[in-house]
PyMOL commands that place a pseudoatom at each C-alpha (Angstrom):
pseudoatom trace, name=CA, resn=MET, resi=1, chain=A, elem=C, hetatm=0, pos=[-4.462, -58.981, -60.343]
pseudoatom trace, name=CA, resn=LEU, resi=2, chain=A, elem=C, hetatm=0, pos=[-7.872, -59.533, -58.797]
pseudoatom trace, name=CA, resn=HIS, resi=3, chain=A, elem=C, hetatm=0, pos=[-10.164, -56.510, -58.545]
pseudoatom trace, name=CA, resn=ILE, resi=4, chain=A, elem=C, hetatm=0, pos=[-12.922, -56.636, -56.007]
pseudoatom trace, name=CA, resn=VAL, resi=5, chain=A, elem=C, hetatm=0, pos=[-15.893, -54.475, -56.795]
pseudoatom trace, name=CA, resn=LYS, resi=6, chain=A, elem=C, hetatm=0, pos=[-18.263, -53.747, -53.976]
pseudoatom trace, name=CA, resn=LYS, resi=7, chain=A, elem=C, hetatm=0, pos=[-21.879, -53.893, -54.964]
pseudoatom trace, name=CA, resn=LYS, resi=8, chain=A, elem=C, hetatm=0, pos=[-23.514, -50.543, -54.337]
pseudoatom trace, name=CA, resn=LYS, resi=9, chain=A, elem=C, hetatm=0, pos=[-26.214, -50.799, -51.694]
pseudoatom trace, name=CA, resn=SER, resi=10, chain=A, elem=C, hetatm=0, pos=[-29.591, -50.107, -53.233]
pseudoatom trace, name=CA, resn=THR, resi=11, chain=A, elem=C, hetatm=0, pos=[-31.189, -47.027, -51.771]
pseudoatom trace, name=CA, resn=LEU, resi=12, chain=A, elem=C, hetatm=0, pos=[-34.575, -48.565, -52.501]
pseudoatom trace, name=CA, resn=SER, resi=13, chain=A, elem=C, hetatm=0, pos=[-34.046, -51.074, -49.712]
pseudoatom trace, name=CA, resn=GLU, resi=14, chain=A, elem=C, hetatm=0, pos=[-35.464, -48.413, -47.400]
pseudoatom trace, name=CA, resn=PRO, resi=15, chain=A, elem=C, hetatm=0, pos=[-39.253, -48.893, -47.308]
pseudoatom trace, name=CA, resn=LEU, resi=16, chain=A, elem=C, hetatm=0, pos=[-40.086, -45.207, -46.870]
pseudoatom trace, name=CA, resn=LEU, resi=17, chain=A, elem=C, hetatm=0, pos=[-37.893, -44.151, -49.793]
pseudoatom trace, name=CA, resn=ARG, resi=18, chain=A, elem=C, hetatm=0, pos=[-39.378, -46.846, -52.028]
pseudoatom trace, name=CA, resn=ALA, resi=19, chain=A, elem=C, hetatm=0, pos=[-42.880, -45.775, -51.004]
pseudoatom trace, name=CA, resn=PHE, resi=20, chain=A, elem=C, hetatm=0, pos=[-42.098, -42.100, -51.615]
pseudoatom trace, name=CA, resn=CYS, resi=21, chain=A, elem=C, hetatm=0, pos=[-40.811, -42.844, -55.124]
pseudoatom trace, name=CA, resn=GLN, resi=22, chain=A, elem=C, hetatm=0, pos=[-43.973, -44.813, -55.829]
pseudoatom trace, name=CA, resn=ALA, resi=23, chain=A, elem=C, hetatm=0, pos=[-46.172, -42.010, -54.455]
pseudoatom trace, name=CA, resn=VAL, resi=24, chain=A, elem=C, hetatm=0, pos=[-44.523, -39.448, -56.737]
pseudoatom trace, name=CA, resn=GLN, resi=25, chain=A, elem=C, hetatm=0, pos=[-44.890, -41.655, -59.803]
pseudoatom trace, name=CA, resn=GLU, resi=26, chain=A, elem=C, hetatm=0, pos=[-48.509, -42.548, -59.021]
pseudoatom trace, name=CA, resn=ARG, resi=27, chain=A, elem=C, hetatm=0, pos=[-49.448, -38.898, -58.455]
pseudoatom trace, name=CA, resn=ARG, resi=28, chain=A, elem=C, hetatm=0, pos=[-47.782, -37.879, -61.730]
pseudoatom trace, name=CA, resn=GLU, resi=29, chain=A, elem=C, hetatm=0, pos=[-49.603, -40.623, -63.609]
pseudoatom trace, name=CA, resn=SER, resi=30, chain=A, elem=C, hetatm=0, pos=[-52.937, -39.711, -61.979]
pseudoatom trace, name=CA, resn=LEU, resi=31, chain=A, elem=C, hetatm=0, pos=[-52.480, -36.200, -63.374]
pseudoatom trace, name=CA, resn=GLY, resi=32, chain=A, elem=C, hetatm=0, pos=[-51.822, -37.732, -66.795]
pseudoatom trace, name=CA, resn=ILE, resi=33, chain=A, elem=C, hetatm=0, pos=[-48.499, -35.973, -67.258]
pseudoatom trace, name=CA, resn=SER, resi=34, chain=A, elem=C, hetatm=0, pos=[-45.117, -37.202, -68.422]
pseudoatom trace, name=CA, resn=GLN, resi=35, chain=A, elem=C, hetatm=0, pos=[-41.869, -36.944, -66.500]
pseudoatom trace, name=CA, resn=GLU, resi=36, chain=A, elem=C, hetatm=0, pos=[-40.913, -34.208, -68.933]
pseudoatom trace, name=CA, resn=GLU, resi=37, chain=A, elem=C, hetatm=0, pos=[-44.074, -32.208, -68.181]
pseudoatom trace, name=CA, resn=LEU, resi=38, chain=A, elem=C, hetatm=0, pos=[-43.601, -32.662, -64.441]
pseudoatom trace, name=CA, resn=ALA, resi=39, chain=A, elem=C, hetatm=0, pos=[-40.011, -31.480, -64.763]
pseudoatom trace, name=CA, resn=HIS, resi=40, chain=A, elem=C, hetatm=0, pos=[-41.170, -28.400, -66.682]
pseudoatom trace, name=CA, resn=ARG, resi=41, chain=A, elem=C, hetatm=0, pos=[-43.826, -27.580, -64.061]
pseudoatom trace, name=CA, resn=ALA, resi=42, chain=A, elem=C, hetatm=0, pos=[-41.358, -28.013, -61.201]
pseudoatom trace, name=CA, resn=GLY, resi=43, chain=A, elem=C, hetatm=0, pos=[-38.455, -26.242, -62.892]
pseudoatom trace, name=CA, resn=LEU, resi=44, chain=A, elem=C, hetatm=0, pos=[-36.344, -29.388, -62.662]
pseudoatom trace, name=CA, resn=HIS, resi=45, chain=A, elem=C, hetatm=0, pos=[-34.580, -31.504, -65.299]
pseudoatom trace, name=CA, resn=ARG, resi=46, chain=A, elem=C, hetatm=0, pos=[-36.433, -34.512, -66.722]
pseudoatom trace, name=CA, resn=THR, resi=47, chain=A, elem=C, hetatm=0, pos=[-33.651, -36.901, -65.767]
pseudoatom trace, name=CA, resn=TYR, resi=48, chain=A, elem=C, hetatm=0, pos=[-33.862, -35.575, -62.207]
pseudoatom trace, name=CA, resn=ILE, resi=49, chain=A, elem=C, hetatm=0, pos=[-37.555, -36.577, -62.114]
pseudoatom trace, name=CA, resn=SER, resi=50, chain=A, elem=C, hetatm=0, pos=[-36.627, -40.015, -63.433]
pseudoatom trace, name=CA, resn=ASP, resi=51, chain=A, elem=C, hetatm=0, pos=[-33.941, -40.319, -60.750]
pseudoatom trace, name=CA, resn=ILE, resi=52, chain=A, elem=C, hetatm=0, pos=[-36.469, -39.340, -58.069]
pseudoatom trace, name=CA, resn=GLU, resi=53, chain=A, elem=C, hetatm=0, pos=[-38.962, -41.966, -59.232]
pseudoatom trace, name=CA, resn=ARG, resi=54, chain=A, elem=C, hetatm=0, pos=[-36.196, -44.614, -59.226]
pseudoatom trace, name=CA, resn=GLY, resi=55, chain=A, elem=C, hetatm=0, pos=[-34.950, -43.592, -55.797]
pseudoatom trace, name=CA, resn=SER, resi=56, chain=A, elem=C, hetatm=0, pos=[-31.481, -42.623, -56.919]
pseudoatom trace, name=CA, resn=ARG, resi=57, chain=A, elem=C, hetatm=0, pos=[-31.760, -38.960, -55.867]
pseudoatom trace, name=CA, resn=ASN, resi=58, chain=A, elem=C, hetatm=0, pos=[-31.799, -37.435, -52.431]
pseudoatom trace, name=CA, resn=LEU, resi=59, chain=A, elem=C, hetatm=0, pos=[-34.049, -34.402, -52.731]
pseudoatom trace, name=CA, resn=SER, resi=60, chain=A, elem=C, hetatm=0, pos=[-33.389, -31.093, -51.093]
pseudoatom trace, name=CA, resn=LEU, resi=61, chain=A, elem=C, hetatm=0, pos=[-36.292, -29.508, -49.262]
pseudoatom trace, name=CA, resn=ARG, resi=62, chain=A, elem=C, hetatm=0, pos=[-36.433, -26.846, -51.978]
pseudoatom trace, name=CA, resn=SER, resi=63, chain=A, elem=C, hetatm=0, pos=[-36.794, -29.496, -54.708]
pseudoatom trace, name=CA, resn=LEU, resi=64, chain=A, elem=C, hetatm=0, pos=[-39.370, -31.375, -52.654]
pseudoatom trace, name=CA, resn=ILE, resi=65, chain=A, elem=C, hetatm=0, pos=[-41.483, -28.226, -52.316]
pseudoatom trace, name=CA, resn=ARG, resi=66, chain=A, elem=C, hetatm=0, pos=[-41.254, -27.547, -56.058]
pseudoatom trace, name=CA, resn=LEU, resi=67, chain=A, elem=C, hetatm=0, pos=[-42.089, -31.162, -56.861]
pseudoatom trace, name=CA, resn=ALA, resi=68, chain=A, elem=C, hetatm=0, pos=[-45.157, -31.183, -54.590]
pseudoatom trace, name=CA, resn=GLY, resi=69, chain=A, elem=C, hetatm=0, pos=[-46.410, -27.938, -56.128]
pseudoatom trace, name=CA, resn=ALA, resi=70, chain=A, elem=C, hetatm=0, pos=[-45.992, -29.333, -59.632]
pseudoatom trace, name=CA, resn=LEU, resi=71, chain=A, elem=C, hetatm=0, pos=[-47.906, -32.434, -58.549]
pseudoatom trace, name=CA, resn=GLU, resi=72, chain=A, elem=C, hetatm=0, pos=[-50.703, -30.169, -57.254]
pseudoatom trace, name=CA, resn=THR, resi=73, chain=A, elem=C, hetatm=0, pos=[-50.345, -31.486, -53.715]
pseudoatom trace, name=CA, resn=THR, resi=74, chain=A, elem=C, hetatm=0, pos=[-48.420, -30.692, -50.564]
pseudoatom trace, name=CA, resn=VAL, resi=75, chain=A, elem=C, hetatm=0, pos=[-45.164, -32.043, -49.211]
pseudoatom trace, name=CA, resn=SER, resi=76, chain=A, elem=C, hetatm=0, pos=[-47.012, -33.348, -46.166]
pseudoatom trace, name=CA, resn=ASP, resi=77, chain=A, elem=C, hetatm=0, pos=[-49.519, -35.235, -48.336]
pseudoatom trace, name=CA, resn=LEU, resi=78, chain=A, elem=C, hetatm=0, pos=[-46.748, -36.866, -50.382]
pseudoatom trace, name=CA, resn=LEU, resi=79, chain=A, elem=C, hetatm=0, pos=[-44.957, -37.924, -47.208]
pseudoatom trace, name=CA, resn=ARG, resi=80, chain=A, elem=C, hetatm=0, pos=[-48.170, -39.106, -45.550]
pseudoatom trace, name=CA, resn=ILE, resi=81, chain=A, elem=C, hetatm=0, pos=[-48.955, -41.324, -48.552]
pseudoatom trace, name=CA, resn=ALA, resi=82, chain=A, elem=C, hetatm=0, pos=[-45.405, -42.686, -48.513]
pseudoatom trace, name=CA, resn=GLU, resi=83, chain=A, elem=C, hetatm=0, pos=[-45.608, -43.375, -44.778]
pseudoatom trace, name=CA, resn=LEU, resi=84, chain=A, elem=C, hetatm=0, pos=[-48.842, -45.300, -45.234]
pseudoatom trace, name=CA, resn=LYS, resi=85, chain=A, elem=C, hetatm=0, pos=[-47.395, -47.307, -48.113]
pseudoatom trace, name=CA, resn=ALA, resi=86, chain=A, elem=C, hetatm=0, pos=[-44.267, -48.070, -46.065]
pseudoatom trace, name=CA, resn=GLY, resi=87, chain=A, elem=C, hetatm=0, pos=[-46.305, -49.292, -43.128]
pseudoatom trace, name=CA, resn=TYR, resi=88, chain=A, elem=C, hetatm=0, pos=[-46.228, -46.305, -40.811]
pseudoatom trace, name=CA, resn=VAL, resi=89, chain=A, elem=C, hetatm=0, pos=[-49.414, -46.061, -38.792]
pseudoatom trace, name=CA, resn=VAL, resi=90, chain=A, elem=C, hetatm=0, pos=[-50.474, -42.685, -37.488]
pseudoatom trace, name=CA, resn=HIS, resi=91, chain=A, elem=C, hetatm=0, pos=[-52.194, -43.104, -34.116]
pseudoatom trace, name=CA, resn=GLY, resi=92, chain=A, elem=C, hetatm=0, pos=[-52.817, -39.511, -33.190]
pseudoatom trace, name=CA, resn=GLU, resi=93, chain=A, elem=C, hetatm=0, pos=[-51.795, -36.008, -34.089]
pseudoatom trace, name=CA, resn=ASN, resi=94, chain=A, elem=C, hetatm=0, pos=[-48.227, -36.355, -32.758]
pseudoatom trace, name=CA, resn=GLU, resi=95, chain=A, elem=C, hetatm=0, pos=[-47.914, -40.085, -32.289]
pseudoatom trace, name=CA, resn=GLN, resi=96, chain=A, elem=C, hetatm=0, pos=[-46.836, -42.699, -34.821]
pseudoatom trace, name=CA, resn=SER, resi=97, chain=A, elem=C, hetatm=0, pos=[-45.272, -46.118, -34.924]
pseudoatom trace, name=CA, resn=PHE, resi=98, chain=A, elem=C, hetatm=0, pos=[-43.761, -48.367, -37.532]
pseudoatom trace, name=CA, resn=GLU, resi=99, chain=A, elem=C, hetatm=0, pos=[-45.266, -51.736, -38.259]
pseudoatom trace, name=CA, resn=PRO, resi=100, chain=A, elem=C, hetatm=0, pos=[-43.059, -53.383, -40.921]
pseudoatom trace, name=CA, resn=GLY, resi=101, chain=A, elem=C, hetatm=0, pos=[-45.641, -55.921, -42.098]
pseudoatom trace, name=CA, resn=LEU, resi=102, chain=A, elem=C, hetatm=0, pos=[-48.383, -53.371, -42.724]
pseudoatom trace, name=CA, resn=SER, resi=103, chain=A, elem=C, hetatm=0, pos=[-48.979, -52.031, -46.206]
pseudoatom trace, name=CA, resn=ALA, resi=104, chain=A, elem=C, hetatm=0, pos=[-51.502, -49.377, -47.218]
pseudoatom trace, name=CA, resn=ARG, resi=105, chain=A, elem=C, hetatm=0, pos=[-51.956, -50.561, -50.781]
for i in range(1, 105): cmd.bond("trace and resi %d" % i, "trace and resi %d" % (i + 1))
show_as sticks, trace
zoom trace
């Protein structure tokens, strides 16, 4: 009998998610703390932090708020950094567009 296994679609194929994961990891490293320390500060499990940085977790708003606080930043700053890394360009206060080829690295 032939078993067909579907390959799970990588969640990191989404540019904004990939950029968010990178922003979290870079902020943690800039603070000089481990995943374990970040987890302790945020009141989350260490493996949950690892899953976030790999893009295999979908955060709740509550977890996102706790994570941002533990990273000594705001949710909006984390998302703004991720948007820039993913190629989002903010034109004005309420106006933005997506330019796929742009990278804010």
